[in-house]
ZARO-322493 format. One record per atom (N, C-alpha, C): residue number from 0; x, y, z; atom name; residue in one letter. Coordinates in nm, 2 decimals, padded with zeros to 4 digits, m for minus. Example, Ala and Ser with C-alpha at 12.3 -4.5 7.8 and 13.67 -1.06 7.14 Angstrom:
- drentor,east,north,up,vopa,zakol
- 0,01.32,m00.57,00.78,N,A
- 0,01.23,m00.45,00.78,CA,A
- 0,01.32,m00.33,00.78,C,A
- 1,01.28,m00.22,00.71,N,S
- 1,01.37,m00.11,00.71,CA,S
- 1,01.29,00.00,00.79,C,S
This chain:
- drentor,east,north,up,vopa,zakol
- 0,m00.25,04.36,m02.55,N,M
- 0,m00.24,04.23,m02.61,CA,M
- 0,m00.28,04.12,m02.51,C,M
- 1,m00.37,04.03,m02.54,N,A
- 1,m00.41,03.93,m02.45,CA,A
- 1,m00.32,03.81,m02.46,C,A
- 2,m00.30,03.75,m02.34,N,T
- 2,m00.21,03.64,m02.33,CA,T
- 2,m00.30,03.51,m02.33,C,T
- 3,m00.25,03.41,m02.40,N,T
- 3,m00.32,03.28,m02.40,CA,T
- 3,m00.23,03.18,m02.35,C,T
- 4,m00.29,03.08,m02.29,N,T
- 4,m00.20,02.97,m02.24,CA,T
- 4,m00.19,02.87,m02.35,C,T
- 5,m00.07,02.82,m02.37,N,S
- 5,m00.06,02.72,m02.47,CA,S
- 5,m00.08,02.58,m02.41,C,S
- 6,m00.12,02.48,m02.49,N,P
- 6,m00.14,02.35,m02.43,CA,P
- 6,m00.02,02.29,m02.36,C,P
- 7,00.10,02.33,m02.40,N,A
- 7,00.22,02.28,m02.34,CA,A
- 7,00.23,02.34,m02.20,C,A
- 8,00.18,02.46,m02.17,N,S
- 8,00.19,02.51,m02.04,CA,S
- 8,00.08,02.47,m01.94,C,S
- 9,m00.03,02.41,m02.00,N,A
- 9,m00.14,02.37,m01.92,CA,A
- 9,m00.09,02.25,m01.84,C,A
- 10,m00.14,02.23,m01.71,N,P
- 10,m00.10,02.12,m01.63,CA,P
- 10,m00.15,01.99,m01.70,C,P
- 11,m00.07,01.89,m01.71,N,S
- 11,m00.11,01.77,m01.77,CA,S
- 11,m00.18,01.68,m01.68,C,S
- 12,m00.28,01.61,m01.73,N,R
- 12,m00.36,01.51,m01.65,CA,R
- 12,m00.37,01.39,m01.74,C,R
- 13,m00.38,01.28,m01.68,N,P
- 13,m00.40,01.15,m01.76,CA,P
- 13,m00.53,01.16,m01.84,C,P
- 14,m00.52,01.12,m01.96,N,L
- 14,m00.63,01.11,m02.05,CA,L
- 14,m00.71,00.98,m02.02,C,L
- 15,m00.84,00.99,m02.03,N,S
- 15,m00.92,00.87,m02.02,CA,S
- 15,m00.90,00.80,m02.15,C,S
- 16,m00.94,00.67,m02.15,N,R
- 16,m00.92,00.59,m02.27,CA,R
- 16,m01.00,00.65,m02.39,C,R
- 17,m01.12,00.69,m02.37,N,S
- 17,m01.20,00.75,m02.48,CA,S
- 17,m01.14,00.88,m02.53,C,S
- 18,m01.08,00.96,m02.44,N,E
- 18,m01.02,01.08,m02.48,CA,E
- 18,m00.89,01.05,m02.57,C,E
- 19,m00.82,00.95,m02.52,N,W
- 19,m00.70,00.91,m02.59,CA,W
- 19,m00.73,00.85,m02.73,C,W
- 20,m00.84,00.77,m02.74,N,V
- 20,m00.87,00.71,m02.86,CA,V
- 20,m00.92,00.82,m02.96,C,V
- 21,m00.98,00.92,m02.91,N,S
- 21,m01.03,01.03,m03.00,CA,S
- 21,m00.92,01.11,m03.06,C,S
- 22,m00.80,01.10,m03.00,N,T
- 22,m00.68,01.17,m03.06,CA,T
- 22,m00.61,01.09,m03.17,C,T
- 23,m00.65,00.97,m03.19,N,L
- 23,m00.58,00.88,m03.28,CA,L
- 23,m00.63,00.90,m03.42,C,L
- 24,m00.54,00.86,m03.52,N,P
- 24,m00.59,00.86,m03.66,CA,P
- 24,m00.69,00.75,m03.68,C,P
- 25,m00.77,00.76,m03.78,N,P
- 25,m00.88,00.66,m03.80,CA,P
- 25,m00.83,00.51,m03.80,C,P
- 26,m00.72,00.48,m03.86,N,W
- 26,m00.67,00.34,m03.86,CA,W
- 26,m00.63,00.29,m03.72,C,W
- 27,m00.58,00.38,m03.64,N,R
- 27,m00.55,00.34,m03.50,CA,R
- 27,m00.67,00.33,m03.42,C,R
- 28,m00.77,00.41,m03.44,N,R
- 28,m00.90,00.40,m03.37,CA,R
- 28,m00.96,00.26,m03.40,C,R
- 29,m00.95,00.22,m03.53,N,L
- 29,m01.01,00.09,m03.57,CA,L
- 29,m00.93,m00.02,m03.49,C,L
- 30,m00.80,m00.01,m03.48,N,L
- 30,m00.73,m00.11,m03.41,CA,L
- 30,m00.77,m00.11,m03.26,C,L
- 31,m00.79,00.01,m03.21,N,A
- 31,m00.83,00.02,m03.07,CA,A
- 31,m00.96,m00.05,m03.04,C,A
- 32,m01.06,m00.03,m03.14,N,T
- 32,m01.19,m00.09,m03.12,CA,T
- 32,m01.18,m00.24,m03.13,C,T
- 33,m01.08,m00.29,m03.20,N,L
- 33,m01.06,m00.44,m03.21,CA,L
- 33,m00.98,m00.50,m03.09,C,L
- 34,m00.97,m00.42,m02.99,N,N
- 34,m00.91,m00.46,m02.86,CA,N
- 34,m00.76,m00.47,m02.88,C,N
- 35,m00.70,m00.39,m02.97,N,W
- 35,m00.56,m00.39,m02.98,CA,W
- 35,m00.50,m00.32,m02.86,C,W
- 36,m00.39,m00.37,m02.81,N,R
- 36,m00.34,m00.31,m02.69,CA,R
- 36,m00.23,m00.20,m02.72,C,R
- 37,m00.26,m00.08,m02.71,N,P
- 37,m00.16,00.03,m02.74,CA,P
- 37,m00.07,00.05,m02.62,C,P
- 38,00.03,00.12,m02.65,N,V
- 38,00.14,00.14,m02.55,CA,V
- 38,00.07,00.22,m02.43,C,V
- 39,m00.03,00.30,m02.46,N,Y
- 39,m00.09,00.38,m02.35,CA,Y
- 39,m00.15,00.28,m02.24,C,Y
- 40,m00.21,00.18,m02.28,N,D
- 40,m00.27,00.08,m02.18,CA,D
- 40,m00.16,00.02,m02.10,C,D
- 41,m00.05,m00.02,m02.17,N,I
- 41,00.06,m00.08,m02.10,CA,I
- 41,00.12,00.02,m02.00,C,I
- 42,00.14,00.14,m02.04,N,E
- 42,00.19,00.25,m01.95,CA,E
- 42,00.10,00.27,m01.83,C,E
- 43,m00.03,00.27,m01.85,N,M
- 43,m00.13,00.29,m01.74,CA,M
- 43,m00.12,00.17,m01.65,C,M
- 44,m00.12,00.05,m01.70,N,R
- 44,m00.11,m00.07,m01.61,CA,R
- 44,00.02,m00.06,m01.53,C,R
- 45,00.13,m00.01,m01.59,N,G
- 45,00.26,00.00,m01.52,CA,G
- 45,00.25,00.10,m01.41,C,G
- 46,00.18,00.21,m01.43,N,R
- 46,00.16,00.31,m01.32,CA,R
- 46,00.08,00.25,m01.21,C,R
- 47,m00.03,00.18,m01.25,N,E
- 47,m00.11,00.12,m01.14,CA,E
- 47,m00.04,00.01,m01.06,C,E
- 48,00.05,m00.06,m01.13,N,S
- 48,00.13,m00.16,m01.07,CA,S
- 48,00.23,m00.09,m00.97,C,S
- 49,00.29,00.02,m01.01,N,E
- 49,00.38,00.09,m00.93,CA,E
- 49,00.31,00.14,m00.80,C,E
- 50,00.19,00.19,m00.82,N,K
- 50,00.11,00.24,m00.70,CA,K
- 50,00.08,00.13,m00.61,C,K
- 51,00.04,00.01,m00.66,N,R
- 51,00.01,m00.10,m00.58,CA,R
- 51,00.13,m00.15,m00.51,C,R
- 52,00.25,m00.15,m00.57,N,T
- 52,00.37,m00.19,m00.51,CA,T
- 52,00.41,m00.10,m00.39,C,T
- 53,00.39,00.03,m00.41,N,K
- 53,00.42,00.12,m00.31,CA,K
- 53,00.32,00.10,m00.19,C,K
- 54,00.20,00.08,m00.22,N,Q
- 54,00.10,00.05,m00.11,CA,Q
- 54,00.13,m00.07,m00.04,C,Q
- 55,00.17,m00.18,m00.11,N,L
- 55,00.21,m00.30,m00.04,CA,L
- 55,00.33,m00.29,00.05,C,L
- 56,00.43,m00.21,00.00,N,E
- 56,00.55,m00.18,00.07,CA,E
- 56,00.52,m00.11,00.20,C,E
- 57,00.43,m00.01,00.19,N,S
- 57,00.38,00.06,00.31,CA,S
- 57,00.31,m00.03,00.41,C,S
- 58,00.23,m00.12,00.36,N,E
- 58,00.16,m00.21,00.45,CA,E
- 58,00.25,m00.31,00.52,C,E
- 59,00.35,m00.35,00.44,N,I
- 59,00.46,m00.44,00.50,CA,I
- 59,00.53,m00.37,00.61,C,I
- 60,00.57,m00.25,00.59,N,E
- 60,00.64,m00.17,00.69,CA,E
- 60,00.55,m00.15,00.81,C,E
- 61,00.42,m00.13,00.80,N,Q
- 61,00.33,m00.11,00.91,CA,Q
- 61,00.32,m00.25,00.99,C,Q
- 62,00.32,m00.36,00.91,N,L
- 62,00.31,m00.49,00.98,CA,L
- 62,00.44,m00.52,01.06,C,L
- 63,00.55,m00.48,01.00,N,R
- 63,00.68,m00.50,01.07,CA,R
- 63,00.68,m00.42,01.20,C,R
- 64,00.63,m00.29,01.20,N,E
- 64,00.63,m00.21,01.32,CA,E
- 64,00.53,m00.27,01.42,C,E
- 65,00.42,m00.32,01.38,N,E
- 65,00.33,m00.39,01.47,CA,E
- 65,00.39,m00.51,01.53,C,E
- 66,00.46,m00.59,01.45,N,N
- 66,00.52,m00.71,01.50,CA,N
- 66,00.63,m00.68,01.60,C,N
- 67,00.70,m00.57,01.58,N,R
- 67,00.80,m00.53,01.68,CA,R
- 67,00.74,m00.49,01.81,C,R
- 68,00.63,m00.41,01.80,N,R
- 68,00.56,m00.37,01.92,CA,R
- 68,00.50,m00.49,01.99,C,R
- 69,00.44,m00.59,01.92,N,L
- 69,00.39,m00.71,01.99,CA,L
- 69,00.50,m00.79,02.05,C,L
- 70,00.62,m00.80,01.99,N,A
- 70,00.73,m00.87,02.05,CA,A
- 70,00.77,m00.80,02.18,C,A
- 71,00.77,m00.67,02.18,N,E
- 71,00.81,m00.59,02.30,CA,E
- 71,00.71,m00.62,02.41,C,E
- 72,00.58,m00.61,02.38,N,L
- 72,00.48,m00.64,02.48,CA,L
- 72,00.49,m00.78,02.53,C,L
- 73,00.52,m00.88,02.44,N,E
- 73,00.53,m01.01,02.49,CA,E
- 73,00.65,m01.03,02.58,C,E
- 74,00.76,m00.97,02.55,N,S
- 74,00.87,m00.98,02.64,CA,S
- 74,00.84,m00.91,02.78,C,S
- 75,00.77,m00.80,02.78,N,R
- 75,00.73,m00.74,02.90,CA,R
- 75,00.64,m00.83,02.99,C,R
- 76,00.54,m00.90,02.92,N,M
- 76,00.45,m00.99,02.98,CA,M
- 76,00.53,m01.11,03.04,C,M
- 77,00.62,m01.16,02.97,N,D
- 77,00.71,m01.27,03.02,CA,D
- 77,00.78,m01.23,03.14,C,D
- 78,00.84,m01.11,03.14,N,A
- 78,00.91,m01.06,03.25,CA,A
- 78,00.82,m01.04,03.38,C,A
- 79,00.70,m00.99,03.35,N,L
- 79,00.61,m00.97,03.46,CA,L
- 79,00.56,m01.11,03.52,C,L
- 80,00.54,m01.20,03.44,N,L
- 80,00.50,m01.34,03.48,CA,L
- 80,00.61,m01.40,03.56,C,L
- 81,00.74,m01.39,03.52,N,L
- 81,00.85,m01.44,03.59,CA,L
- 81,00.87,m01.38,03.72,C,L
- 82,00.85,m01.25,03.73,N,S
- 82,00.87,m01.18,03.86,CA,S
- 82,00.76,m01.21,03.95,C,S
- 83,00.64,m01.23,03.90,N,A
- 83,00.52,m01.27,03.98,CA,A
- 83,00.54,m01.41,04.04,C,A
- 84,00.60,m01.50,03.96,N,D
- 84,00.62,m01.64,04.00,CA,D
- 84,00.73,m01.64,04.11,C,D
- 85,00.83,m01.56,04.10,N,S
- 85,00.94,m01.57,04.20,CA,S
- 85,00.90,m01.50,04.33,C,S
- 86,00.81,m01.41,04.33,N,T
- 86,00.77,m01.34,04.45,CA,T
- 86,00.64,m01.39,04.51,C,T
- 87,00.58,m01.49,04.45,N,S
- 87,00.46,m01.55,04.51,CA,S
- 87,00.50,m01.63,04.63,C,S
- 88,00.41,m01.63,04.73,N,Q
- 88,00.44,m01.70,04.85,CA,Q
- 88,00.38,m01.84,04.83,C,Q
- 89,00.44,m01.93,04.90,N,T
- 89,00.39,m02.07,04.90,CA,T
- 89,00.27,m02.07,05.00,C,T
- 90,00.17,m02.15,04.96,N,P
- 90,00.05,m02.15,05.05,CA,P
- 90,00.08,m02.21,05.18,C,P
- 91,00.02,m02.16,05.29,N,P
- 91,00.05,m02.21,05.42,CA,P
- 91,00.02,m02.36,05.43,C,P
- 92,00.11,m02.43,05.50,N,A
- 92,00.09,m02.58,05.52,CA,A
- 92,m00.01,m02.60,05.62,C,A
- 93,m00.09,m02.70,05.60,N,T
- 93,m00.19,m02.74,05.70,CA,T
- 93,m00.13,m02.83,05.80,C,T
- 94,m00.13,m02.78,05.92,N,G
- 94,m00.07,m02.86,06.03,CA,G
- 94,m00.16,m02.97,06.09,C,G
- 95,m00.11,m03.08,06.12,N,S
- 95,m00.19,m03.18,06.19,CA,S
- 95,m00.17,m03.17,06.34,C,S
- 96,m00.27,m03.15,06.41,N,N
- 96,m00.26,m03.14,06.56,CA,N
- 96,m00.29,m03.26,06.63,C,N
C-alpha cells in the first residue's frame, strides 16, 4: 500500500498573491481585482512590520553597544591625556648671562 502525503502534513509556505487569489471563489477574485484589501494582505503587512521592528531593535542594540565602546575609549583617551599633561616637563628657562 503506497503512502501519500496529505496537504495538511506538507510544510506550509506563504502563498504569493496570485496563488492566493486563484484559491478564491469568483466573487472574491472580482473584489481582489478591484483592489479590495483582503485579510491576507493585512496579515502579510503585519508580518513585514514585525520583521522590520525586529531588525530595527537589533540595529538599536548594536548602536548602544558601539556607543558604550566609544564612551569607554573616550574615557581612556581622557585619562591618557591627563597623565601626559601631569608628567610633562616644563621647558627649560632661557637664562640671561
